[in-house]
C-alpha positions in Angstrom: -25.7 18.2 -37.7 -26.2 17.1 -41.3 -23.7 16.8 -44.1 -24.5 16.0 -47.7 -22.3 14.8 -50.5 -23.1 14.6 -54.2 -22.3 11.9 -56.7 -19.7 14.2 -58.2 -17.7 14.1 -55.0 -18.4 17.7 -53.9 -19.8 18.6 -50.5 -23.1 20.3 -51.2 -24.1 21.5 -47.7 -22.8 21.2 -44.2 -24.9 21.7 -41.1 -28.3 21.9 -42.8 -30.9 23.1 -40.4 -34.4 24.2 -40.2 -36.2 24.6 -43.4 -33.2 24.6 -45.7 -33.8 22.4 -48.8 -31.9 19.3 -49.6 -30.4 19.0 -53.2 -31.9 16.3 -55.3 -28.5 14.8 -56.3 -27.3 14.3 -52.7 -25.9 10.8 -52.7 -24.6 10.5 -49.1 -26.3 12.1 -46.2 -24.5 12.0 -42.9 -26.5 12.6 -39.8 -24.5 13.3 -36.6 -26.9 13.1 -33.6 -29.7 14.5 -35.7 -32.5 16.6 -34.4 -36.1 15.7 -35.1 -36.3 18.5 -37.7 -33.3 17.2 -39.5 -34.6 13.6 -39.5 -38.0 14.7 -40.8 -36.4 16.8 -43.5 -34.4 13.8 -44.8 -37.4 11.6 -44.6 -39.5 14.0 -46.7 -36.8 14.3 -49.3 -35.6 10.7 -49.7 -38.6 8.7 -48.4 -36.2 6.9 -46.0 -37.4 6.5 -42.5 -34.7 7.7 -40.1 -34.5 5.3 -37.0 -34.2 6.7 -33.5 -31.2 6.0 -31.3 -33.1 3.4 -29.4 -34.0 1.6 -32.6 -30.4 1.5 -33.7 -29.4 0.1 -30.3 -31.6 -3.0 -30.6 -29.5 -6.2 -30.2 -31.6 -8.6 -32.2 -30.2 -9.5 -35.6 -33.6 -9.0 -37.2 -33.5 -5.4 -35.9 -30.0 -4.7 -37.0 -30.2 -6.2 -40.5 -33.4 -5.5 -42.3 -34.6 -5.2 -45.9 -37.2 -2.5 -46.2 -39.4 -1.7 -49.2 -36.9 0.8 -50.6 -33.6 -0.6 -49.4 -31.6 -1.8 -46.4 -31.6 -0.7 -42.8 -28.4 -1.7 -41.1 -27.0 -0.9 -37.6 -24.0 -2.0 -35.5 -22.4 -0.9 -32.2 -19.2 1.1 -33.0 -16.5 2.2 -30.6 -15.9 5.9 -30.1 -12.1 5.5 -30.9 -11.5 7.9 -28.0 -9.3 6.1 -25.6 -10.2 8.5 -22.8 -14.0 7.7 -23.3 -13.9 4.2 -24.9 -17.6 3.3 -25.3 -19.9 1.7 -27.8 -22.5 3.8 -29.6 -24.9 2.9 -32.3 -24.1 3.5 -36.0 -26.8 3.1 -38.7 -26.7 2.7 -42.4 -29.7 3.3 -44.6 -28.9 2.1 -48.1 -31.0 2.5 -51.2 -30.1 2.5 -54.9 -30.1 6.3 -54.8 -29.0 7.3 -51.3 -26.8 6.3 -48.4 -27.7 7.8 -45.1 -25.4 7.3 -42.1 -26.8 8.0 -38.6 -24.3 8.3 -35.8 -24.1 9.9 -32.3 -20.5 10.8 -31.9 -17.6 12.2 -34.0 -15.8 9.6 -36.0 -12.5 9.9 -37.8 -13.6 7.4 -40.4 -16.5 9.7 -41.5 -14.2 12.7 -41.7 -11.6 10.8 -43.7 -14.2 9.6 -46.2 -15.5 13.1 -46.5 -12.1 14.4 -47.4 -11.7 11.6 -49.9 -15.0 12.5 -51.5 -14.0 16.2 -51.6 -10.7 15.3 -53.2 -12.3 12.7 -55.4 -9.9 10.1 -54.0 -12.0 7.0 -54.3 -15.0 5.9 -56.3 -18.2 7.1 -54.6 -20.3 7.3 -57.8 -23.1 5.1 -56.4 -24.6 4.7 -53.0 -23.2 1.1 -52.7 -19.7 2.3 -53.5 -20.1 5.2 -51.0 -21.2 2.6 -48.4 -18.0 0.6 -49.3 -15.9 3.6 -48.8 -17.3 4.3 -45.3 -17.0 0.6 -44.2 -13.5 0.3 -45.6 -12.4 3.4 -43.6 -14.0 2.0 -40.4 -12.2 -1.3 -40.8 -8.9 0.7 -41.4 -9.6 2.6 -38.2 -10.3 -0.5 -36.2 -7.0 -2.0 -37.5 -5.1 1.0 -36.4 -6.8 0.8 -33.0 -5.9 -2.9 -32.6 -2.2 -2.1 -33.5 -2.2 0.6 -30.8 -3.6 -1.9 -28.3 -1.0 -4.5 -29.3 1.8 -2.0 -28.5 0.1 -1.1 -25.2 -0.1 -4.8 -24.3 3.6 -5.3 -25.1 4.5 -2.4 -22.7 2.2 -3.8 -20.1 3.7 -7.2 -20.4 7.2 -5.7 -19.8 5.9 -3.9 -16.7 4.4 -7.1 -15.3 7.3 -9.5 -15.9 9.9 -6.9 -14.8 7.8 -6.0 -11.8 10.6 -6.9 -9.3 12.9 -4.5 -11.2 10.8 -1.5 -10.2 7.1 -0.7 -10.2 7.6 2.6 -11.9 9.2 3.1 -15.4 12.9 3.6 -15.0 13.0 2.5 -11.4 15.9 0.4 -10.3 15.7 -3.0 -8.6 14.7 -2.6 -5.0 13.0 0.7 -5.4 9.6 -0.9 -4.9 10.4 -3.1 -1.9 8.0 -1.2 0.4 4.9 -3.4 0.7 2.5 -0.5 0.3 4.2 0.7 -2.8 4.2 -2.8 -4.3 0.5 -3.2 -3.5 -0.3 0.0 -5.2 1.7 -1.0 -8.3 0.0 -4.3 -8.5 -3.4 -2.6 -8.3 -2.5 -0.3 -11.1 -1.3 -3.3 -13.2 -4.6 -5.2 -12.5 -6.7 -2.1 -13.5 -4.7 -1.6 -16.7 -5.2 -5.3 -17.7 -8.9 -5.0 -17.0 -9.3 -1.8 -19.1 -7.6 -3.5 -22.0 -9.9 -6.5 -21.7 -13.0 -4.3 -21.8 -11.7 -2.3 -24.7 -11.0 -5.4 -26.8 -14.5 -6.7 -26.1 -15.9 -3.5 -27.5 -13.7 -3.7 -30.6 -14.8 -7.3 -31.1 -18.4 -6.2 -31.0 -17.7 -3.6 -33.6 -15.9 -6.1 -35.9 -18.7 -8.6 -35.6 -21.3 -6.0 -36.4 -19.4 -4.8 -39.5 -18.9 -8.4 -40.6 -22.6 -9.1 -40.5 -23.4 -5.9 -42.2 -20.9 -6.6 -45.0 -22.2 -10.1 -45.7 -25.9 -9.1 -45.5 -25.4 -6.2 -47.9 -23.5 -8.3 -50.4 -26.2 -10.9 -50.4 -29.1 -8.5 -50.6 -27.5 -6.2 -53.2 -26.0 -8.9 -55.4 -28.1 -8.0 -58.4 -27.4 -4.3 -58.4 -23.6 -4.6 -57.7 -21.5 -3.1 -60.5 -18.3 -4.4 -61.8 -15.6 -4.2 -59.1 -18.0 -4.0 -56.2 -18.1 -7.7 -55.4 -14.3 -8.1 -55.0 -14.3 -5.2 -52.6 -17.0 -6.9 -50.5 -14.8 -10.1 -50.5 -11.7 -8.1 -49.5 -13.7 -6.4 -46.7 -14.8 -9.8 -45.4 -11.2 -11.1 -45.4 -9.9 -8.0 -43.7 -12.6 -8.3 -41.0 -11.8 -12.0 -40.5 -8.1 -11.3 -40.1 -8.8 -8.5 -37.6 -11.1 -10.8 -35.7 -8.3 -13.4 -35.4 -5.9 -10.6 -34.4 -8.3 -9.4 -31.7 -8.7 -13.0 -30.5 -4.9 -13.3 -30.0 -4.8 -10.0 -28.2 -7.7 -11.2 -25.9 -5.7 -14.3 -25.2 -2.7 -12.1 -24.3 -4.9 -10.1 -22.0 -6.0 -13.3 -20.2 -2.3 -14.4 -20.0 -1.3 -11.1 -18.5 -4.3 -11.3 -16.1 -3.2 -14.7 -14.9 0.4 -13.4 -14.5 -0.8 -10.4 -12.5 -2.9 -12.5 -10.2 0.2 -14.8 -9.8 2.2 -11.9 -8.7 -0.5 -10.9 -6.2 -0.5 -14.5 -4.9 3.3 -14.4 -4.5 3.0 -11.1 -2.5 0.4 -12.7 -0.3 2.5 -15.8 0.3 5.5 -13.6 1.2 3.4 -11.8 3.8 2.2 -15.1 5.3 5.7 -16.4 5.2 6.9 -13.4 7.3 4.1 -13.9 9.8 4.9 -17.6 10.0 8.6 -16.9 10.7 7.8 -14.3 13.3 5.4 -16.7 15.1 7.8 -19.6 15.0 10.7 -17.4 16.3 8.6 -16.3 19.2 7.6 -19.7 20.4 11.0 -21.0 21.9 11.6 -17.8 23.9 8.1 -17.9 25.2 8.5 -21.5 26.3 11.7 -20.7 28.2 10.2 -17.7 29.9 7.1 -19.6 30.8 9.2 -22.4 32.3 11.1 -20.1 34.6 8.0 -18.1 35.4 6.4 -21.1 37.1 5.8 -20.6 40.9 7.4 -23.8 42.3 9.2 -23.7 45.7 12.2 -25.8 44.7 13.7 -24.6 41.4 17.6 -25.1 41.3 18.2 -21.9 39.2 16.4 -19.6 41.7 19.3 -19.8 44.1 21.9 -19.7 41.5 23.9 -16.5 41.1 24.0 -16.8 37.4 20.4 -17.9 37.0 19.0 -14.7 35.6 21.8 -14.3 33.0 21.4 -17.9 32.1 17.7 -17.5 31.6 18.2 -14.5 29.4 20.9 -16.3 27.4 18.5 -19.2 26.7 15.8 -16.8 25.5 18.2 -15.1 23.1 19.6 -18.3 21.8 16.2 -19.9 21.3 15.2 -16.8 19.3 18.3 -16.7 17.2 18.5 -20.4 16.4 15.2 -20.5 14.3 16.3 -17.3 12.5 19.6 -18.9 11.5 17.7 -22.0 10.3 15.2 -20.1 8.2 18.0 -18.0 6.7 19.9 -21.2 5.8 16.8 -22.6 4.1 16.4 -19.3 2.1 13.1 -18.2 3.8 14.6 -14.9 4.7 
């Protein structure tokens, strides 16, 4: 799909296909998973070579930040902002003095928000550089909102982890999750949740790093053509990205802390299981010793001819089993 926006802020065409002509005054051309025909059409009209998805996915800095004959070719991995399918997909910017071409492969709220602002003339998109700034600023705002959501999720996750003994399920009362199987499943869910947040934050960090490099490179390469008011916006963007990067770092540290706490809970559960096995084995040793003594086949054993020998032996076995239980209970092991 292709969307075009003119310098006057009006949307000229939406979903241009086939042989439909492009207007000469289109300032911003947005390509969403473009077909070969759409890419060729834009290339013929603007003279800008549209890179393929594979080219935009290159990881070398020299491939992501390039100055071409007519302008800049920029690319960065960008999160999908869909929490149910949170992945990184390439996002490309082709910036010339006359045009801004964005190449993406998934729907993005930031692009739609900028489109509405252009339609309503809410924001200065009078040049390709300012249009570029509008898009990047909206992307940074979206990443900030995403990090705020993740921060709230981590707060809830922290409560679940440190209140684990009060119930594995939200609203559960203390003692509701005492069954070992239920506790095991609850800990597995917590561990998976911590892992998902860690992976998501790593992808947000990749997006922030990419936008930071793009912003700095564009400012340095377009310094001579920046109009009044553009340079402060680049500086503000750099500051915002740096602050978000610091915020993401703190969230990553929180994730690591929660991971350590979850693994600590798992170790405690394992220690509890081994403690129970230890108590059971120790409790079984004295009765076994008594039974083995009186099970020996010697001819002369005083208790064999004693009327109360059998009750006496049973009483020794019971007492030898109860005594360790009382001891462990007094020490707080049970």
